[in-house]
C-alpha positions in Angstrom: 15.1 -10.1 0.7 12.2 -8.9 2.9 13.9 -5.8 4.1 14.6 -4.8 0.5 11.0 -5.4 -0.4 9.7 -3.3 2.4 12.1 -0.6 1.6 11.0 -0.6 -2.1 7.3 -0.6 -1.0 7.9 2.3 1.3 9.6 4.2 -1.5 6.7 3.7 -3.9 4.0 4.6 -1.3 6.1 7.6 -0.2 6.6 8.8 -3.8 2.9 8.4 -4.6 1.8 10.3 -1.5 3.9 13.3 -2.5 2.9 13.2 -6.2 -0.7 14.6 -6.0 -1.8 18.0 -5.0 -4.3 20.7 -5.9 -3.7 24.5 -5.6 -6.0 27.4 -6.6 -5.2 30.9 -7.8 -7.1 32.2 -4.8 -9.5 31.0 -2.1 -12.6 33.1 -2.7 -14.6 33.6 -6.0 -17.7 35.2 -7.2 -20.5 33.1 -8.8 -19.6 32.3 -12.4 -16.0 33.5 -12.0 -13.2 31.5 -13.7 -11.0 29.4 -11.4 -7.5 28.2 -12.4 -6.7 24.8 -10.8 -3.1 23.7 -10.8 -2.6 20.0 -10.2 0.1 17.3 -9.8 -1.0 13.7 -10.2 0.7 10.3 -10.0 1.5 8.5 -13.2 0.0 5.4 -11.6 -3.5 6.8 -11.7 -6.1 5.4 -14.2 -6.7 7.4 -17.4 -10.2 8.3 -16.1 -8.9 9.9 -12.9 -10.7 13.2 -12.5 -10.9 16.5 -10.6 -14.3 17.9 -9.7 -16.2 20.5 -7.7 -18.0 19.0 -4.7 -19.8 20.8 -1.9 -17.7 20.8 1.3 -20.5 19.3 3.3 -20.1 16.0 1.4 -18.0 13.4 3.2 -14.4 13.0 2.0 -12.6 9.8 0.9 -14.9 7.9 -1.5 -14.8 8.5 -5.2 -18.3 7.0 -5.6 -19.7 9.6 -3.1 -17.8 12.5 -4.9 -19.1 11.2 -8.2 -22.7 11.4 -6.8 -22.5 15.0 -5.7 -20.0 16.6 -8.2 -21.2 19.8 -9.9 -18.6 19.8 -12.7 -15.5 17.7 -13.5 -12.6 17.2 -15.9 -10.6 14.0 -16.6 -6.8 13.9 -16.0 -6.2 11.5 -19.0 -2.8 10.4 -17.6 -1.5 14.0 -17.2 1.0 14.3 -14.4 0.7 18.0 -14.1 -1.3 20.9 -15.6 -3.8 23.7 -15.1 -7.6 23.2 -15.5 -10.0 26.1 -15.8 -13.4 25.7 -14.1 -16.3 28.1 -13.5 -17.4 28.8 -9.9 -20.9 27.6 -9.0 -23.7 30.1 -9.2 -24.9 29.2 -5.6 -22.9 30.8 -2.8 -21.3 28.5 -0.3 -18.2 26.4 0.6 -16.9 23.9 -2.0 -13.9 21.6 -2.6 -11.9 20.6 -5.7 -11.3 16.9 -5.2 -8.9 14.7 -7.1 -9.9 11.0 -7.6 -7.6 8.3 -8.9 -10.3 6.5 -10.9 -13.9 7.0 -12.2 -14.8 3.4 -11.2 -15.1 3.1 -7.4 -11.8 4.8 -6.8 -10.6 6.9 -3.9 -10.1 10.6 -3.2 -6.4 11.5 -3.1 -6.3 15.3 -2.8 -8.5 18.3 -2.2 -8.5 22.1 -2.0 -11.3 24.2 -0.5 -12.7 27.5 -1.7 -15.7 29.9 -1.0 -18.2 31.3 -3.5 -19.5 34.7 -2.4 -21.0 37.6 -4.3 -20.4 41.3 -3.6 -24.0 41.7 -2.7 -23.8 39.1 0.0 -21.0 41.0 1.7 -23.4 44.0 1.9 -26.6 42.1 2.7 -26.4 42.9 6.4 -25.9 46.6 5.9 -28.8 49.1 6.5 -28.2 50.9 3.2 -30.8 51.5 0.5 -31.9 48.2 -1.2 -34.5 49.7 -3.5 -32.7 48.3 -6.6 -32.9 44.8 -5.3 -36.5 45.3 -4.2 -37.5 46.5 -7.7 -35.9 43.4 -9.2 -37.8 41.2 -6.8 -41.1 42.8 -7.6 -40.5 42.5 -11.3 -39.1 39.1 -11.8 -41.1 37.1 -9.2 -44.1 35.3 -10.7 -45.1 32.6 -13.1 -44.0 32.3 -16.7 -45.2 30.1 -19.5 -42.1 28.8 -21.3 -40.8 26.3 -23.9 -40.5 23.9 -21.0 -43.9 24.4 -19.4 -44.8 26.8 -16.6 -42.0 28.2 -14.5 -42.2 30.1 -11.1 -39.3 32.4 -10.1 -38.5 34.2 -6.9 -35.5 36.4 -5.8 -33.5 37.2 -2.7 -31.0 39.9 -3.2 -29.9 39.1 -6.7 -30.1 35.3 -6.2 -32.9 33.8 -8.3 -34.4 30.4 -7.7 -37.3 28.7 -9.4 -39.1 25.6 -10.5 -40.7 24.5 -13.7 -43.0 21.6 -14.4 -41.0 19.8 -17.2 -39.3 16.8 -15.6 -39.4 18.5 -12.1 -37.0 21.2 -13.2 -35.2 23.7 -11.0 -33.5 27.0 -11.7 -30.7 28.7 -9.8 -28.8 31.8 -10.9 -27.7 35.4 -10.4 -29.6 38.4 -11.8 -27.5 41.3 -13.2 -29.5 44.1 -14.6 -32.1 42.3 -16.7 -30.0 39.2 -17.4 -30.1 35.9 -15.5 -27.1 33.7 -15.7 -27.3 30.3 -13.9 -28.0 26.6 -14.0 -30.9 24.3 -14.6 -31.5 20.8 -13.3 -34.0 18.1 -14.3 -34.6 14.4 -13.6 -32.8 13.6 -16.8 -29.9 16.1 -16.8 -28.5 19.5 -15.9 -26.7 22.4 -17.5 -26.3 26.2 -17.9 -28.8 28.9 -19.0 -28.8 32.6 -19.9 -32.2 34.5 -19.8 -32.5 38.1 -21.0 -35.7 39.7 -19.6 -37.6 42.6 -21.1 -37.5 46.0 -19.3 -40.7 45.3 -17.4 -39.8 41.6 -16.8 -43.0 40.5 -18.6 -41.1 38.1 -20.9 -37.6 36.7 -21.6 -35.5 35.3 -24.4 -33.1 32.6 -23.3 -30.6 29.9 -24.2 -29.7 26.6 -22.5 -27.0 24.0 -22.9 -26.1 20.6 -21.3 -23.5 20.3 -18.6 -20.7 22.8 -19.1 -21.4 23.6 -22.7 -22.3 27.1 -23.8 -26.1 27.7 -23.9 -27.2 27.7 -27.5 -30.7 26.1 -27.6 -33.9 28.3 -27.3 -35.7 28.8 -24.0 -38.2 31.7 -24.1 -41.0 32.6 -21.7 -43.9 35.1 -21.1 -45.2 36.1 -17.6 -48.7 34.9 -16.9 -48.9 35.7 -13.2 -47.2 37.8 -10.5 -46.8 37.3 -6.7 -49.2 39.3 -4.5 -46.4 41.6 -3.4 -45.4 42.3 -7.0 -49.0 43.2 -7.9 -49.3 45.9 -5.2 -46.2 47.8 -6.3 -45.9 47.2 -10.1 -47.9 50.3 -11.0 -45.4 52.6 -9.2 -42.3 51.0 -10.7 -40.5 52.7 -13.6 -38.7 50.8 -16.3 -35.2 49.7 -15.6 -32.9 50.7 -18.5 -30.7 48.1 -20.0 -27.5 47.5 -18.1 -24.9 50.2 -19.0 -22.2 47.7 -18.5 -23.7 45.5 -21.2 -24.0 48.4 -23.6 -20.4 49.5 -23.0 -19.3 45.9 -23.8 -21.4 45.9 -26.9 -19.7 49.1 -28.2 -16.3 47.9 -27.3 -16.1 44.3 -28.4 -18.2 44.4 -31.6 -16.1 44.6 -34.7 -13.5 42.7 -36.8 -10.2 41.4 -35.5 -7.2 40.0 -37.4 -6.2 36.8 -35.5 -4.0 33.7 -35.6 -6.9 32.0 -37.4 -7.6 34.7 -40.0 -10.1 37.6 -39.6 -12.9 37.3 -37.0 -16.1 39.3 -36.6 -17.7 39.5 -33.1 -21.1 40.8 -31.9 -22.8 40.8 -28.5 -26.2 40.7 -27.0 -26.3 41.3 -23.2 -23.1 39.4 -22.4 -23.6 36.7 -24.9 -21.0 36.9 -27.7 -21.2 35.2 -31.1 -18.9 35.5 -34.0 -17.4 34.0 -37.2 -13.9 33.7 -38.5 -12.7 32.8 -42.0 -10.5 29.8 -41.1 -12.5 26.6 -42.0 -15.8 28.5 -41.6 -15.2 29.0 -37.9 -17.8 30.1 -35.3 -17.5 31.5 -31.8 -20.0 31.3 -29.0 -19.4 32.4 -25.4 -20.1 34.6 -22.3 -18.2 37.8 -21.6 -17.4 38.5 -18.0 -15.5 41.8 -17.5 -12.9 41.6 -20.3 -12.7 37.8 -20.4 -14.6 35.7 -22.9 -15.1 32.0 -22.1 -16.8 29.9 -24.7 -16.5 27.4 -27.6 -15.3 27.4 -31.2 -16.4 25.1 -34.0 -15.0 24.5 -37.5 -15.5 22.2 -40.4 -12.8 19.9 -39.0 -13.5 20.0 -35.2 -14.5 22.0 -32.2 -13.4 22.9 -28.6 -13.1 25.5 -25.9 -11.5 28.9 -25.8 -10.6 31.7 -23.4 -9.9 35.3 -24.7 -8.7 38.1 -22.4 -9.3 41.5 -24.0 -7.4 44.7 -23.4 -9.2 47.5 -21.4 -10.4 49.2 -24.6 -11.1 45.9 -26.5 -8.6 46.8 -29.2 -6.8 43.4 -28.8 -6.9 40.1 -27.0 -4.6 37.3 -25.9 -6.3 33.9 -26.0 -6.0 30.1 -25.7 -7.9 27.3 -27.4 -8.1 23.5 -27.0 -9.8 20.6 -28.7 -13.2 19.1 -27.5 -13.3 19.2 -23.6 -9.6 19.7 -23.1 -8.3 22.9 -21.2 -7.3 25.6 -23.7 -3.5 25.9 -23.9 -2.7 26.8 -27.5 -2.2 30.4 -28.6 -5.0 32.4 -30.2 -4.3 36.2 -30.2 -6.0 39.0 -32.1 -6.0 42.8 -32.8 -9.0 44.9 -33.8 -9.0 46.2 -37.4 -12.5 47.6 -37.7 -15.7 48.3 -35.7 -19.3 47.7 -36.8 -22.4 49.5 -35.5 -24.6 46.8 -36.9 -22.7 43.8 -35.6 -24.8 43.5 -32.5 -28.0 43.1 -34.4 -26.6 41.0 -37.2 -26.0 38.1 -34.8 -29.7 37.5 -34.4 -30.2 36.6 -38.1 -30.6 32.9 -38.7 -28.2 31.6 -41.4 -28.8 27.8 -41.0 -31.0 25.7 -43.2 -34.0 23.7 -41.9 -33.0 20.6 -39.9 -33.0 17.4 -42.0 -31.4 14.3 -40.5 -33.4 11.6 -42.2 -31.1 8.9 -43.6 -28.2 6.7 -42.7 -25.0 8.1 -41.1 -21.6 6.7 -40.2 -18.5 8.1 -38.6 -16.7 8.6 -42.0 -19.7 8.7 -44.3 -18.6 5.4 -45.9 -21.1 2.5 -46.4 -18.6 -0.1 -45.0 -17.9 1.7 -41.7 -18.6 -0.4 -38.6 -20.5 2.2 -36.6 -23.9 3.3 -38.1 -26.9 5.3 -37.0 -30.2 5.7 -39.0 -32.7 8.5 -38.4 -36.4 8.7 -39.3 -37.7 12.3 -39.0 -41.2 13.8 -38.8 -41.0 17.5 -38.2 -39.1 17.9 -34.9 -39.8 14.3 -33.8 -37.3 11.6 -34.7 -36.5 7.9 -34.2 -32.9 6.6 -34.2 -31.4 3.1 -34.6 -27.7 2.8 -33.8 -25.9 -0.4 -34.7 -22.3 -1.8 -34.4 -20.7 -5.3 -34.2 -20.0 -6.8 -30.8 -16.3 -7.5 -30.6 -16.8 -10.4 -28.3 -19.4 -12.3 -30.4 -18.9 -10.9 -33.9 -22.7 -10.3 -34.0 -24.3 -7.0 -34.7 -26.2 -5.4 -31.9 -28.5 -2.3 -32.1 -30.0 0.3 -29.8 -33.1 2.4 -30.3 -33.9 5.9 -29.2 -36.4 8.7 -29.9 -37.1 12.3 -29.0 -37.5 15.8 -30.3 -35.1 18.1 -32.0 -34.5 21.3 -30.0 -33.0 23.9 -32.3 -30.0 21.9 -33.5 -29.7 19.7 -30.4 -30.8 16.1 -29.9 -30.6 14.6 -26.4 -32.2 11.2 -26.0 -31.8 7.9 -24.3 -31.1 4.7 -26.2 -32.2 1.2 -25.2 -31.1 -2.3 -26.5 -33.4 -3.6 -29.3 -35.0 -7.0 -28.8 -37.3 -9.2 -30.8 -40.1 -9.3 -28.2 -40.1 -5.5 -27.6 -38.9 -5.7 -24.0 -35.7 -3.8 -23.1 -33.7 -2.8 -20.0 -32.4 0.7 -19.6 -28.6 0.5 -19.5 -28.2 4.2 -18.8 -27.0 5.4 -22.2 -27.8 9.0 -23.3 -26.8 10.5 -26.6 -26.2 14.2 -26.8 -25.9 15.4 -30.4 -25.5 18.7 -32.4 -26.5 19.0 -36.0 -24.3 21.3 -38.2 -26.0 24.3 -39.8 -25.8 22.8 -43.3 -27.0 19.3 -42.1 -23.8 17.7 -43.2 -22.4 16.5 -39.9 -23.7 15.4 -36.5 -21.2 15.7 -33.6 -21.5 14.9 -29.9 -20.9 12.3 -27.2 -22.7 9.8 -25.0 -23.0 9.4 -21.3 -23.8 6.4 -19.1 -25.8 7.0 -15.9 -25.1 10.7 -16.4 -21.3 10.3 -16.5 -19.2 11.0 -19.5 -16.3 8.6 -19.9 -13.0 8.6 -21.8 -13.3 8.5 -25.7 -17.1 8.9 -26.0 -17.1 11.5 -28.7 -18.4 10.8 -32.2 -18.5 12.5 -35.6 -21.2 11.3 -38.0 -21.5 12.1 -41.7 -24.4 11.2 -44.0 -23.8 8.0 -46.0 -24.0 8.8 -49.7 
């Protein structure tokens, strides 16, 4: 029987070695550009197998090492084939997409390399006129007081880097006109940001979000000091007008569209697009790059991601949508039926009621539900107690957390509750979003900074 066993084993190993691969739609991308990743995976992989972006300098082979250095990722969830959409890192360099067969000390099973390079970097060695870049450098460099303490920015070409005092924060992004699109990183997390500066770069209005979510929370700043080189030239600088590209997008995309989910009205500020549609009180939020809108949708019954590709004159779009963190694959098309000159300014009007989360919440809003969380609120400060029964012992256990509400976001660590007041940090972080009418709280949790399978939750107030 041994020869037969060895033949069968060889067949399984051979089949598995041929069943995983990663291919990209091209090998070079600009910072922030969308990347389509086609993959084939073995049916033998765990449900939490994943594909992520890892710098090429990181050693290959170990899932644990890839997990430590990944910039973004998506779970395979037992899919044997498909297409994921990622966004290229903002920092130029060489990167890999790496497939891993598990999220628990697994192994790397496939990879594909690519390069991130901006058009400006191709021209950086030329002897042409760089006055535009220099004017940006003189204007943006300096120190700003912000919602997250003082921040110092510097620029090389159009590549902006910076630090801020809150939790040893770091900024990295690309400046286009007066808009900075990039990433932030702190000791307790990371995510995306969009800053829109005033014409003289004396202040900015900004948004931030966690991980790969669209920036929606407030982050504003005002300059309090400039670098010495900026001070010697600022008096001779003229104001830089708003980017013509952004203005043209604003005139083209704003308006009302008839879509597969009823009528939708869109507006734009810089390249930040917001909108509403009639189906289940839907809302749109995303970033426009060229004629492609990448963002999120939310309704009274759920939320997820979307990708819309508009025609050259923005009279129509073909789109895809998906639930939660899944790749958009379902059809969502639209055709413009009206334009609005006031749409761009209307998006800045707040329509939500003041945040009020005080009370007891459960997944379905029923009093007998097994998963509960209670909030005590004092202004923007809150304390939370989450409780649920331990399936192994049948006893209830609870976790305590506290923090500050930022806009309609709550991001806080939770620790096990004990009678003597001592507690060990088990690495759990809750990331929550409060609905505009305070009726629901949605979100997910991570452990040690990693999001696992089936960690989403949907709370309603217990009545």
